[in-house]
MOPAC internal coordinates of N, CA, C and O (Angstrom, degrees):
PM7 1SCF
backbone

  N    0.0000 0     0.00 0     0.00 0    0    0    0
  C    1.4542 1     0.00 0     0.00 0    1    0    0
  C    1.5266 1   109.80 1     0.00 0    2    1    0
  O    1.2310 1   121.02 1   -31.85 1    3    2    1
  N    1.2976 1   115.65 1   148.15 1    3    2    1
  C    1.4721 1   122.09 1   178.86 1    5    3    2
  C    1.5311 1   108.29 1   -67.24 1    6    5    3
  O    1.2310 1   121.20 1   -46.74 1    7    6    5
  N    1.3339 1   115.31 1   133.26 1    7    6    5
  C    1.4686 1   118.59 1  -177.49 1    9    7    6
  C    1.5224 1   111.43 1   -69.30 1   10    9    7
  O    1.2310 1   120.72 1   -24.23 1   11   10    9
  N    1.3179 1   116.23 1   155.77 1   11   10    9
  C    1.4680 1   121.81 1  -177.00 1   13   11   10
  C    1.5198 1   112.12 1   -63.60 1   14   13   11
  O    1.2310 1   119.66 1   148.89 1   15   14   13
  N    1.3118 1   118.26 1   -31.11 1   15   14   13
  C    1.4687 1   120.64 1  -179.70 1   17   15   14
  C    1.5171 1   111.91 1   -71.96 1   18   17   15
  O    1.2310 1   119.39 1   164.04 1   19   18   17
  N    1.3234 1   118.77 1   -15.96 1   19   18   17
  C    1.4514 1   122.24 1   179.51 1   21   19   18
  C    1.5437 1   112.34 1   -98.67 1   22   21   19
  O    1.2310 1   119.90 1  -176.63 1   23   22   21
  N    1.3072 1   117.79 1     3.37 1   23   22   21
  C    1.4627 1   119.60 1  -177.87 1   25   23   22
  C    1.5153 1   111.54 1   -91.29 1   26   25   23
  O    1.2310 1   120.90 1   -45.05 1   27   26   25
  N    1.3003 1   115.89 1   134.95 1   27   26   25
  C    1.4578 1   122.72 1   178.07 1   29   27   26
  C    1.5182 1   107.84 1   -91.13 1   30   29   27
  O    1.2310 1   121.06 1   -57.53 1   31   30   29
  N    1.3354 1   115.57 1   122.47 1   31   30   29
  C    1.4640 1   120.57 1  -179.23 1   33   31   30
  C    1.5268 1   113.43 1  -127.90 1   34   33   31
  O    1.2310 1   119.87 1   167.70 1   35   34   33
  N    1.3248 1   117.85 1   -12.30 1   35   34   33
  C    1.4503 1   122.49 1  -176.49 1   37   35   34
  C    1.5237 1   110.79 1   -78.07 1   38   37   35
  O    1.2310 1   119.63 1   -61.42 1   39   38   37
  N    1.3432 1   118.32 1   118.58 1   39   38   37
  C    1.4813 1   120.68 1  -178.22 1   41   39   38
  C    1.5214 1   112.60 1   -61.11 1   42   41   39
  O    1.2310 1   120.36 1   147.51 1   43   42   41
  N    1.3355 1   116.92 1   -32.49 1   43   42   41
  C    1.4579 1   119.76 1   179.75 1   45   43   42
  C    1.5385 1   111.79 1   -66.25 1   46   45   43
  O    1.2310 1   120.40 1   141.36 1   47   46   45
  N    1.3243 1   116.84 1   -38.64 1   47   46   45
  C    1.4597 1   120.18 1   176.64 1   49   47   46
  C    1.5294 1   111.44 1   -67.98 1   50   49   47
  O    1.2310 1   120.08 1   144.25 1   51   50   49
  N    1.3448 1   117.46 1   -35.75 1   51   50   49
  C    1.4588 1   120.94 1   175.47 1   53   51   50
  C    1.5215 1   108.99 1   -58.48 1   54   53   51
  O    1.2310 1   120.28 1   130.89 1   55   54   53
  N    1.3335 1   117.08 1   -49.11 1   55   54   53
  C    1.4546 1   121.96 1  -179.70 1   57   55   54
  C    1.5367 1   111.61 1   -59.66 1   58   57   55
  O    1.2310 1   121.39 1   138.50 1   59   58   57
  N    1.3226 1   114.95 1   -41.50 1   59   58   57
  C    1.4691 1   120.08 1  -178.73 1   61   59   58
  C    1.5306 1   110.66 1   -64.47 1   62   61   59
  O    1.2310 1   120.33 1   138.37 1   63   62   61
  N    1.3226 1   116.97 1   -41.63 1   63   62   61
  C    1.4694 1   120.51 1   179.22 1   65   63   62
  C    1.5130 1   110.28 1   -66.13 1   66   65   63
  O    1.2310 1   119.42 1   137.66 1   67   66   65
  N    1.3375 1   118.72 1   -42.34 1   67   66   65
  C    1.4387 1   121.05 1   179.90 1   69   67   66
  C    1.5360 1   111.05 1   -65.96 1   70   69   67
  O    1.2310 1   120.41 1   145.62 1   71   70   69
  N    1.2984 1   116.82 1   -34.38 1   71   70   69
  C    1.4586 1   120.53 1  -175.93 1   73   71   70
  C    1.5356 1   113.30 1   -81.08 1   74   73   71
  O    1.2310 1   120.41 1   135.69 1   75   74   73
  N    1.3272 1   116.82 1   -44.31 1   75   74   73
  C    1.4566 1   121.14 1  -171.99 1   77   75   74
  C    1.5258 1   115.41 1  -109.96 1   78   77   75
  O    1.2310 1   119.95 1   168.06 1   79   78   77
  N    1.3261 1   117.70 1   -11.94 1   79   78   77
  C    1.4584 1   120.52 1  -175.57 1   81   79   78
  C    1.5141 1   113.50 1   -79.35 1   82   81   79
  O    1.2310 1   121.11 1   -19.16 1   83   82   81
  N    1.3081 1   115.48 1   160.84 1   83   82   81
  C    1.4632 1   122.29 1   174.65 1   85   83   82
  C    1.5216 1   107.57 1   -84.93 1   86   85   83
  O    1.2310 1   120.55 1   -34.22 1   87   86   85
  N    1.3181 1   116.56 1   145.78 1   87   86   85
  C    1.4632 1   119.06 1  -178.66 1   89   87   86
  C    1.5188 1   111.14 1  -134.00 1   90   89   87
  O    1.2310 1   122.43 1   -25.81 1   91   90   89
  N    1.3259 1   112.95 1   154.19 1   91   90   89
  C    1.4555 1   121.65 1   174.44 1   93   91   90
  C    1.5062 1   106.52 1  -150.82 1   94   93   91
  O    1.2310 1   120.25 1   -30.65 1   95   94   93
  N    1.3045 1   117.12 1   149.35 1   95   94   93
  C    1.4450 1   118.72 1  -176.99 1   97   95   94
  C    1.5042 1   112.73 1  -154.18 1   98   97   95
  O    1.2310 1   121.99 1     0.67 1   99   98   97
  N    1.3266 1   113.80 1  -179.33 1   99   98   97
  C    1.4532 1   122.35 1   175.55 1  101   99   98
  C    1.5319 1   106.49 1  -146.14 1  102  101   99
  O    1.2310 1   119.85 1    16.38 1  103  102  101
  N    1.3115 1   117.89 1  -163.62 1  103  102  101
  C    1.4686 1   120.45 1  -177.45 1  105  103  102
  C    1.5222 1   113.32 1   -65.37 1  106  105  103
  O    1.2310 1   120.05 1   155.12 1  107  106  105
  N    1.3169 1   117.51 1   -24.88 1  107  106  105
  C    1.4554 1   120.43 1  -172.31 1  109  107  106
  C    1.5367 1   113.96 1   -96.49 1  110  109  107
  O    1.2310 1   120.50 1   144.68 1  111  110  109
  N    1.3366 1   116.65 1   -35.32 1  111  110  109
  C    1.4637 1   118.43 1  -176.37 1  113  111  110
  C    1.5200 1   111.86 1  -158.42 1  114  113  111
  O    1.2310 1   121.40 1   -11.85 1  115  114  113
  N    1.3321 1   114.92 1   168.15 1  115  114  113
  C    1.4624 1   123.14 1   175.88 1  117  115  114
  C    1.5093 1   107.92 1  -125.39 1  118  117  115
  O    1.2310 1   120.87 1   -44.54 1  119  118  117
  N    1.3308 1   115.95 1   135.46 1  119  118  117
  C    1.4684 1   121.43 1   179.24 1  121  119  118
  C    1.5169 1   107.40 1  -111.29 1  122  121  119
  O    1.2310 1   120.35 1   -52.24 1  123  122  121
  N    1.3190 1   116.93 1   127.76 1  123  122  121
  C    1.4666 1   123.83 1   175.62 1  125  123  122
  C    1.5387 1   107.31 1  -109.92 1  126  125  123
  O    1.2310 1   120.50 1   -49.00 1  127  126  125
  N    1.3387 1   116.65 1   131.00 1  127  126  125
  C    1.4579 1   121.88 1  -178.63 1  129  127  126
  C    1.5155 1   109.82 1  -127.06 1  130  129  127
  O    1.2310 1   120.61 1   -48.33 1  131  130  129
  N    1.3194 1   116.43 1   131.67 1  131  130  129
  C    1.4647 1   122.45 1   174.88 1  133  131  130
  C    1.5260 1   106.70 1  -133.06 1  134  133  131
  O    1.2310 1   120.80 1   -54.21 1  135  134  133
  N    1.3219 1   116.07 1   125.79 1  135  134  133
  C    1.4797 1   119.78 1  -177.34 1  137  135  134
  C    1.5222 1   109.81 1  -108.90 1  138  137  135
  O    1.2310 1   121.35 1   -28.51 1  139  138  137
  N    1.3240 1   115.02 1   151.49 1  139  138  137
  C    1.4562 1   121.40 1   174.01 1  141  139  138
  C    1.5093 1   115.40 1    80.02 1  142  141  139
  O    1.2310 1   119.00 1  -163.31 1  143  142  141
  N    1.3320 1   119.52 1    16.69 1  143  142  141
  C    1.4565 1   121.30 1  -175.98 1  145  143  142
  C    1.5197 1   114.36 1  -109.97 1  146  145  143
  O    1.2310 1   119.85 1   178.86 1  147  146  145
  N    1.3260 1   117.89 1    -1.14 1  147  146  145
  C    1.4594 1   120.55 1  -177.43 1  149  147  146
  C    1.5146 1   107.86 1  -109.06 1  150  149  147
  O    1.2310 1   120.83 1   -44.08 1  151  150  149
  N    1.3360 1   116.02 1   135.92 1  151  150  149
  C    1.4630 1   119.22 1  -177.73 1  153  151  150
  C    1.5406 1   111.93 1   -74.98 1  154  153  151
  O    1.2310 1   120.18 1   141.84 1  155  154  153
  N    1.3213 1   117.26 1   -38.16 1  155  154  153
  C    1.4574 1   118.31 1   179.61 1  157  155  154
  C    1.5119 1   110.02 1   -78.04 1  158  157  155
  O    1.2310 1   120.27 1   -11.07 1  159  158  157
  N    1.3145 1   117.09 1   168.93 1  159  158  157
  C    1.4548 1   123.12 1  -175.72 1  161  159  158
  C    1.5270 1   111.70 1   -80.27 1  162  161  159
  O    1.2310 1   120.09 1   173.94 1  163  162  161
  N    1.3100 1   117.44 1    -6.06 1  163  162  161
  C    1.4555 1   120.92 1  -177.66 1  165  163  162
  C    1.5213 1   111.34 1   -82.49 1  166  165  163
  O    1.2310 1   120.93 1   -21.20 1  167  166  165
  N    1.3191 1   115.83 1   158.80 1  167  166  165
  C    1.4558 1   122.51 1   171.82 1  169  167  166
  C    1.5120 1   108.28 1   -96.12 1  170  169  167
  O    1.2310 1   120.35 1   -34.28 1  171  170  169
  N    1.3320 1   116.94 1   145.72 1  171  170  169
  C    1.4606 1   121.25 1   179.44 1  173  171  170
  C    1.5273 1   108.76 1  -112.55 1  174  173  171
  O    1.2310 1   121.10 1   -38.15 1  175  174  173
  N    1.3455 1   115.50 1   141.85 1  175  174  173
  C    1.4513 1   121.19 1  -179.82 1  177  175  174
  C    1.5241 1   108.57 1  -130.44 1  178  177  175
  O    1.2310 1   120.66 1   -50.04 1  179  178  177
  N    1.3304 1   116.34 1   129.96 1  179  178  177
  C    1.4543 1   122.48 1   178.09 1  181  179  178
  C    1.5232 1   110.41 1  -125.58 1  182  181  179
  O    1.2310 1   121.01 1   -21.15 1  183  182  181
  N    1.3273 1   115.67 1   158.85 1  183  182  181
  C    1.4593 1   121.05 1  -177.30 1  185  183  182
  C    1.5135 1   110.44 1  -131.52 1  186  185  183
  O    1.2310 1   120.73 1   -37.52 1  187  186  185
  N    1.3248 1   116.21 1   142.48 1  187  186  185
  C    1.4523 1   121.95 1   175.27 1  189  187  186
  C    1.5155 1   107.11 1  -127.19 1  190  189  187
  O    1.2310 1   120.83 1   -66.33 1  191  190  189
  N    1.3257 1   116.02 1   113.67 1  191  190  189
  C    1.4503 1   122.15 1   177.11 1  193  191  190
  C    1.5261 1   106.79 1  -123.80 1  194  193  191
  O    1.2310 1   119.65 1   -81.63 1  195  194  193
  N    1.3473 1   118.27 1    98.37 1  195  194  193
  C    1.4622 1   120.89 1  -172.39 1  197  195  194
  C    1.5298 1   113.19 1   -74.32 1  198  197  195
  O    1.2310 1   121.63 1   -24.31 1  199  198  197
  N    1.3107 1   114.49 1   155.69 1  199  198  197
  C    1.4593 1   121.02 1   176.44 1  201  199  198
  C    1.5291 1   111.65 1   -64.23 1  202  201  199
  O    1.2310 1   120.30 1   153.34 1  203  202  201
  N    1.3103 1   117.04 1   -26.66 1  203  202  201
  C    1.4522 1   120.84 1   179.73 1  205  203  202
  C    1.5293 1   110.22 1   -63.64 1  206  205  203
  O    1.2310 1   120.26 1   145.48 1  207  206  205
  N    1.3129 1   117.10 1   -34.52 1  207  206  205
  C    1.4620 1   121.19 1  -178.98 1  209  207  206
  C    1.5333 1   110.93 1   -80.47 1  210  209  207
  O    1.2310 1   120.77 1   129.85 1  211  210  209
  N    1.3327 1   116.13 1   -50.15 1  211  210  209
  C    1.4678 1   121.68 1   179.43 1  213  211  210
  C    1.5237 1   106.99 1  -124.93 1  214  213  211
  O    1.2310 1   120.60 1   -73.37 1  215  214  213
  N    1.3218 1   116.47 1   106.63 1  215  214  213
  C    1.4562 1   120.38 1  -175.07 1  217  215  214
  C    1.5340 1   111.66 1   -68.69 1  218  217  215
  O    1.2310 1   120.46 1   145.90 1  219  218  217
  N    1.2966 1   116.73 1   -34.10 1  219  218  217
  C    1.4658 1   120.27 1  -175.81 1  221  219  218
  C    1.5240 1   110.16 1   -89.47 1  222  221  219
  O    1.2310 1   120.89 1   -42.08 1  223  222  221
  N    1.3188 1   115.91 1   137.92 1  223  222  221
  C    1.4641 1   121.88 1  -178.93 1  225  223  222
  C    1.5341 1   111.10 1   -62.94 1  226  225  223
  O    1.2310 1   120.13 1   146.77 1  227  226  225
  N    1.3145 1   117.36 1   -33.23 1  227  226  225
  C    1.4563 1   120.21 1   179.82 1  229  227  226
  C    1.5397 1   110.50 1   -61.46 1  230  229  227
  O    1.2310 1   120.70 1   137.26 1  231  230  229
  N    1.3169 1   116.27 1   -42.74 1  231  230  229
  C    1.4657 1   120.28 1   179.61 1  233  231  230
  C    1.5252 1   111.67 1   -68.30 1  234  233  231
  O    1.2310 1   120.45 1   138.62 1  235  234  233
  N    1.3578 1   116.74 1   -41.38 1  235  234  233
  C    1.4639 1   119.49 1   177.68 1  237  235  234
  C    1.5125 1   111.84 1   -61.20 1  238  237  235
  O    1.2310 1   120.55 1   135.88 1  239  238  237
  N    1.3021 1   116.56 1   -44.12 1  239  238  237
  C    1.4640 1   121.19 1  -179.08 1  241  239  238
  C    1.5206 1   111.81 1   -67.55 1  242  241  239
  O    1.2310 1   120.23 1   145.16 1  243  242  241
  N    1.3257 1   117.16 1   -34.84 1  243  242  241
  C    1.4592 1   119.75 1   177.61 1  245  243  242
  C    1.5178 1   110.75 1   -64.22 1  246  245  243
  O    1.2310 1   120.45 1   136.24 1  247  246  245
  N    1.3439 1   116.74 1   -43.76 1  247  246  245
  C    1.4685 1   119.75 1   178.69 1  249  247  246
  C    1.5158 1   110.26 1   -64.23 1  250  249  247
  O    1.2310 1   119.72 1   138.97 1  251  250  249
  N    1.3485 1   118.14 1   -41.03 1  251  250  249
  C    1.4594 1   120.57 1   178.79 1  253  251  250
  C    1.5220 1   111.50 1   -63.35 1  254  253  251
  O    1.2310 1   119.97 1   140.03 1  255  254  253
  N    1.3146 1   117.67 1   -39.97 1  255  254  253
  C    1.4712 1   121.06 1   177.43 1  257  255  254
  C    1.5211 1   110.80 1   -62.46 1  258  257  255
  O    1.2310 1   120.86 1   136.68 1  259  258  257
  N    1.3462 1   115.96 1   -43.32 1  259  258  257
  C    1.4591 1   119.39 1   178.49 1  261  259  258
  C    1.5232 1   111.35 1   -63.07 1  262  261  259
  O    1.2310 1   120.31 1   136.87 1  263  262  261
  N    1.3264 1   117.00 1   -43.13 1  263  262  261
  C    1.4525 1   121.67 1   179.88 1  265  263  262
  C    1.5410 1   111.22 1   -64.39 1  266  265  263
  O    1.2310 1   120.53 1   139.59 1  267  266  265
  N    1.3393 1   116.60 1   -40.41 1  267  266  265
  C    1.4602 1   119.63 1   177.88 1  269  267  266
  C    1.5239 1   110.15 1   -61.78 1  270  269  267
  O    1.2310 1   120.31 1   139.72 1  271  270  269
  N    1.3048 1   117.02 1   -40.28 1  271  270  269
  C    1.4615 1   121.06 1  -179.99 1  273  271  270
  C    1.5281 1   110.49 1   -67.55 1  274  273  271
  O    1.2310 1   120.32 1   139.45 1  275  274  273
  N    1.3220 1   116.99 1   -40.55 1  275  274  273
  C    1.4617 1   120.69 1   179.19 1  277  275  274
  C    1.5338 1   110.31 1   -64.75 1  278  277  275
  O    1.2310 1   120.49 1   138.80 1  279  278  277
  N    1.3181 1   116.67 1   -41.20 1  279  278  277
  C    1.4740 1   120.58 1  -176.18 1  281  279  278
  C    1.5238 1   113.89 1   -77.06 1  282  281  279
  O    1.2310 1   120.23 1   164.98 1  283  282  281
  N    1.3091 1   117.17 1   -15.02 1  283  282  281
  C    1.4843 1   120.66 1  -179.00 1  285  283  282
  C    1.5080 1   111.75 1   -54.67 1  286  285  283
  O    1.2310 1   119.94 1   133.57 1  287  286  285
  N    1.3301 1   117.71 1   -46.43 1  287  286  285
  C    1.4666 1   121.08 1  -177.65 1  289  287  286
  C    1.5308 1   112.05 1   -81.07 1  290  289  287
  O    1.2310 1   120.66 1   152.56 1  291  290  289
  N    1.3057 1   116.34 1   -27.44 1  291  290  289
  C    1.4665 1   120.08 1  -175.80 1  293  291  290
  C    1.5325 1   112.87 1   -79.76 1  294  293  291
  O    1.2310 1   119.60 1   161.30 1  295  294  293
  N    1.3190 1   118.36 1   -18.70 1  295  294  293
  C    1.4565 1   122.01 1  -179.62 1  297  295  294
  C    1.5260 1   110.80 1   -63.88 1  298  297  295
  O    1.2310 1   119.94 1   142.52 1  299  298  297
  N    1.3181 1   117.72 1   -37.48 1  299  298  297
  C    1.4623 1   120.41 1  -178.43 1  301  299  298
  C    1.5246 1   111.21 1   -68.83 1  302  301  299
  O    1.2310 1   119.56 1   155.69 1  303  302  301
  N    1.3327 1   118.44 1   -24.31 1  303  302  301
  C    1.4487 1   121.67 1   179.87 1  305  303  302
  C    1.5270 1   112.90 1   -84.29 1  306  305  303
  O    1.2310 1   120.17 1   167.35 1  307  306  305
  N    1.3315 1   117.28 1   -12.65 1  307  306  305
  C    1.4608 1   121.33 1  -179.49 1  309  307  306
  C    1.5189 1   111.13 1   -74.93 1  310  309  307
  O    1.2310 1   120.23 1   -28.96 1  311  310  309
  N    1.3381 1   117.16 1   151.04 1  311  310  309
  C    1.4645 1   118.99 1   173.99 1  313  311  310
  C    1.5211 1   111.27 1   -63.98 1  314  313  311
  O    1.2310 1   119.09 1   -27.91 1  315  314  313
  N    1.3369 1   119.34 1   152.09 1  315  314  313
  C    1.4550 1   120.62 1   178.12 1  317  315  314
  C    1.5197 1   111.83 1   -60.68 1  318  317  315
  O    1.2310 1   120.52 1   -23.79 1  319  318  317
  N    1.3112 1   116.62 1   156.21 1  319  318  317
  C    1.4737 1   123.66 1   177.39 1  321  319  318
  C    1.5289 1   112.24 1    63.60 1  322  321  319
  O    1.2310 1   119.53 1  -144.41 1  323  322  321
  N    1.3003 1   118.50 1    35.59 1  323  322  321
  C    1.4558 1   122.56 1  -178.65 1  325  323  322
  C    1.5138 1   110.27 1  -107.32 1  326  325  323
  O    1.2310 1   121.26 1   -40.31 1  327  326  325
  N    1.3398 1   115.20 1   139.69 1  327  326  325
  C    1.4560 1   121.83 1   172.52 1  329  327  326
  C    1.5171 1   107.49 1  -113.36 1  330  329  327
  O    1.2310 1   120.88 1   -49.50 1  331  330  329
  N    1.3268 1   115.93 1   130.50 1  331  330  329
  C    1.4467 1   122.18 1  -177.35 1  333  331  330
  C    1.5289 1   108.41 1  -126.00 1  334  333  331
  O    1.2310 1   120.29 1   -50.57 1  335  334  333
  N    1.3474 1   117.05 1   129.43 1  335  334  333
  C    1.4497 1   121.16 1   175.49 1  337  335  334
  C    1.5266 1   107.50 1  -124.66 1  338  337  335
  O    1.2310 1   121.02 1   -50.44 1  339  338  337
  N    1.3216 1   115.65 1   129.56 1  339  338  337
  C    1.4689 1   121.96 1   177.92 1  341  339  338
  C    1.5115 1   107.37 1  -109.21 1  342  341  339
  O    1.2310 1   121.20 1   -57.99 1  343  342  341
  N    1.3562 1   115.31 1   122.01 1  343  342  341
  C    1.4619 1   121.60 1   179.70 1  345  343  342
  C    1.5222 1   107.62 1  -111.25 1  346  345  343
  O    1.2310 1   120.41 1   -56.09 1  347  346  345
  N    1.3291 1   116.82 1   123.91 1  347  346  345
  C    1.4440 1   122.74 1  -176.47 1  349  347  346
  C    1.5318 1   109.70 1   -84.87 1  350  349  347
  O    1.2310 1   120.49 1   -41.03 1  351  350  349
  N    1.3360 1   116.66 1   138.97 1  351  350  349
  C    1.4507 1   122.83 1   178.52 1  353  351  350
  C    1.5233 1   111.04 1  -108.64 1  354  353  351
  O    1.2310 1   120.48 1    -7.24 1  355  354  353
  N    1.3214 1   116.68 1   172.76 1  355  354  353
  C    1.4667 1   120.94 1  -177.43 1  357  355  354
  C    1.5181 1   113.31 1   -64.07 1  358  357  355
  O    1.2310 1   119.37 1   155.14 1  359  358  357
  N    1.3179 1   118.81 1   -24.86 1  359  358  357
  C    1.4613 1   121.83 1   178.03 1  361  359  358
  C    1.5253 1   113.89 1   -66.31 1  362  361  359
  O    1.2310 1   120.77 1   170.56 1  363  362  361
  N    1.3068 1   116.14 1    -9.44 1  363  362  361
  C    1.4616 1   121.67 1  -178.59 1  365  363  362
  C    1.5321 1   112.33 1   -78.39 1  366  365  363
  O    1.2310 1   121.05 1   159.88 1  367  366  365
  N    1.3278 1   115.60 1   -20.12 1  367  366  365
  C    1.4744 1   118.93 1  -179.32 1  369  367  366
  C    1.5236 1   110.87 1   -57.44 1  370  369  367
  O    1.2310 1   119.81 1   -48.71 1  371  370  369
  N    1.2902 1   117.97 1   131.29 1  371  370  369
  C    1.4481 1   122.25 1   177.45 1  373  371  370
  C    1.5243 1   114.93 1    84.37 1  374  373  371
  O    1.2310 1   120.16 1  -178.53 1  375  374  373
  N    1.3311 1   117.29 1     1.47 1  375  374  373
  C    1.4573 1   120.50 1   179.93 1  377  375  374
  C    1.5210 1   109.99 1   -82.32 1  378  377  375
  O    1.2310 1   121.42 1   -36.13 1  379  378  377
  N    1.3273 1   114.89 1   143.87 1  379  378  377
  C    1.4632 1   118.06 1   175.38 1  381  379  378
  C    1.5363 1   108.90 1   -91.97 1  382  381  379
  O    1.2310 1   120.91 1     1.59 1  383  382  381
  N    1.3182 1   115.86 1  -178.41 1  383  382  381
  C    1.4651 1   121.66 1  -175.55 1  385  383  382
  C    1.5179 1   112.61 1   -59.96 1  386  385  383
  O    1.2310 1   120.18 1   136.45 1  387  386  385
  N    1.3191 1   117.26 1   -43.55 1  387  386  385
  C    1.4682 1   119.80 1  -175.43 1  389  387  386
  C    1.5307 1   111.32 1   -70.44 1  390  389  387
  O    1.2310 1   119.78 1   144.35 1  391  390  389
  N    1.3066 1   118.03 1   -35.65 1  391  390  389
  C    1.4739 1   120.51 1   175.91 1  393  391  390
  C    1.5286 1   110.18 1   -65.91 1  394  393  391
  O    1.2310 1   120.78 1   140.31 1  395  394  393
  N    1.3172 1   116.12 1   -39.69 1  395  394  393
  C    1.4578 1   120.66 1   177.58 1  397  395  394
  C    1.5252 1   111.06 1   -65.52 1  398  397  395
  O    1.2310 1   120.49 1   140.51 1  399  398  397
  N    1.3134 1   116.68 1   -39.49 1  399  398  397
  C    1.4701 1   121.73 1   177.93 1  401  399  398
  C    1.5270 1   111.22 1   -62.93 1  402  401  399
  O    1.2310 1   120.13 1   136.73 1  403  402  401
  N    1.3222 1   117.36 1   -43.27 1  403  402  401
  C    1.4600 1   121.33 1   178.58 1  405  403  402
  C    1.5226 1   111.11 1   -64.85 1  406  405  403
  O    1.2310 1   120.50 1   140.12 1  407  406  405
  N    1.3440 1   116.65 1   -39.88 1  407  406  405
  C    1.4622 1   120.76 1   179.08 1  409  407  406
  C    1.5285 1   110.93 1   -64.75 1  410  409  407
  O    1.2310 1   119.89 1   139.78 1  411  410  409
  N    1.3278 1   117.82 1   -40.22 1  411  410  409
  C    1.4692 1   121.70 1   178.56 1  413  411  410
  C    1.5240 1   109.11 1   -64.88 1  414  413  411
  O    1.2310 1   119.89 1   132.61 1  415  414  413
  N    1.3095 1   117.81 1   -47.39 1  415  414  413
  C    1.4709 1   120.67 1  -178.28 1  417  415  414
  C    1.5359 1   110.95 1   -60.87 1  418  417  415
  O    1.2310 1   120.30 1   137.02 1  419  418  417
  N    1.3143 1   117.04 1   -42.98 1  419  418  417
  C    1.4621 1   121.41 1  -179.24 1  421  419  418
  C    1.5245 1   110.55 1   -63.46 1  422  421  419
  O    1.2310 1   120.50 1   127.82 1  423  422  421
  N    1.3236 1   116.65 1   -52.18 1  423  422  421
  C    1.4758 1   120.07 1  -176.59 1  425  423  422
  C    1.5258 1   111.72 1   -68.31 1  426  425  423
  O    1.2310 1   120.04 1   142.59 1  427  426  425
  N    1.3107 1   117.53 1   -37.41 1  427  426  425
  C    1.4719 1   121.36 1  -178.87 1  429  427  426
  C    1.5345 1   110.11 1   -65.81 1  430  429  427
  O    1.2310 1   120.07 1   135.34 1  431  430  429
  N    1.3083 1   117.47 1   -44.66 1  431  430  429
  C    1.4661 1   119.58 1  -179.57 1  433  431  430
  C    1.5097 1   111.05 1   -63.34 1  434  433  431
  O    1.2310 1   119.66 1   140.57 1  435  434  433
  N    1.3353 1   118.26 1   -39.43 1  435  434  433
  C    1.4574 1   120.47 1   179.24 1  437  435  434
  C    1.5310 1   111.78 1   -71.02 1  438  437  435
  O    1.2310 1   119.98 1   141.84 1  439  438  437
  N    1.3337 1   117.64 1   -38.16 1  439  438  437
  C    1.4638 1   121.16 1   178.98 1  441  439  438
  C    1.5401 1   110.35 1   -66.31 1  442  441  439
  O    1.2310 1   120.15 1   138.93 1  443  442  441
  N    1.3077 1   117.33 1   -41.07 1  443  442  441
  C    1.4860 1   120.07 1   177.59 1  445  443  442
  C    1.5138 1   111.68 1   -66.29 1  446  445  443
  O    1.2310 1   120.07 1   144.45 1  447  446  445
  N    1.3329 1   117.46 1   -35.55 1  447  446  445
  C    1.4637 1   120.91 1   176.57 1  449  447  446
  C    1.5297 1   110.42 1   -64.57 1  450  449  447
  O    1.2310 1   120.21 1   141.15 1  451  450  449
  N    1.3113 1   117.20 1   -38.85 1  451  450  449
  C    1.4574 1   121.67 1   179.49 1  453  451  450
  C    1.5310 1   111.29 1   -69.16 1  454  453  451
  O    1.2310 1   120.58 1   146.12 1  455  454  453
  N    1.3160 1   116.49 1   -33.88 1  455  454  453
  C    1.4636 1   119.27 1  -178.55 1  457  455  454
  C    1.5325 1   111.69 1   -80.62 1  458  457  455
  O    1.2310 1   120.36 1   171.50 1  459  458  457
  N    1.3308 1   116.93 1    -8.50 1  459  458  457
  C    1.4540 1   120.56 1   176.18 1  461  459  458
  C    1.4969 1   113.81 1    85.68 1  462  461  459
  O    1.2310 1   119.04 1  -163.32 1  463  462  461
  N    1.3149 1   119.43 1    16.68 1  463  462  461
  C    1.4687 1   122.14 1  -178.97 1  465  463  462
  C    1.5105 1   111.27 1  -112.52 1  466  465  463
  O    1.2310 1   120.10 1   180.00 1  467  466  465

């Protein structure tokens, strides 16, 4: 599981990443990346799973748990001072863990390439 110190919870930082960060996506999700905005040396990761995509809280929480587990290993590979937000899209419905993992890897690599890191 992703450690508590790597979790993004500040709404203002979420807005900043959505506004100024580089993004890349696919049918399942969109990854927003903003570098150089965190004072500590850790990377922060946040998740957005809207009710429109998964109406039931159980389904939303399951997807967030899977994403936290996927991001646990990828956080160490990110450049320092990076904020990462993963936004789930409607194409994610019915996806299993491995499909979600492939979607995260694909979108994350393209978003990091766009941000120049």
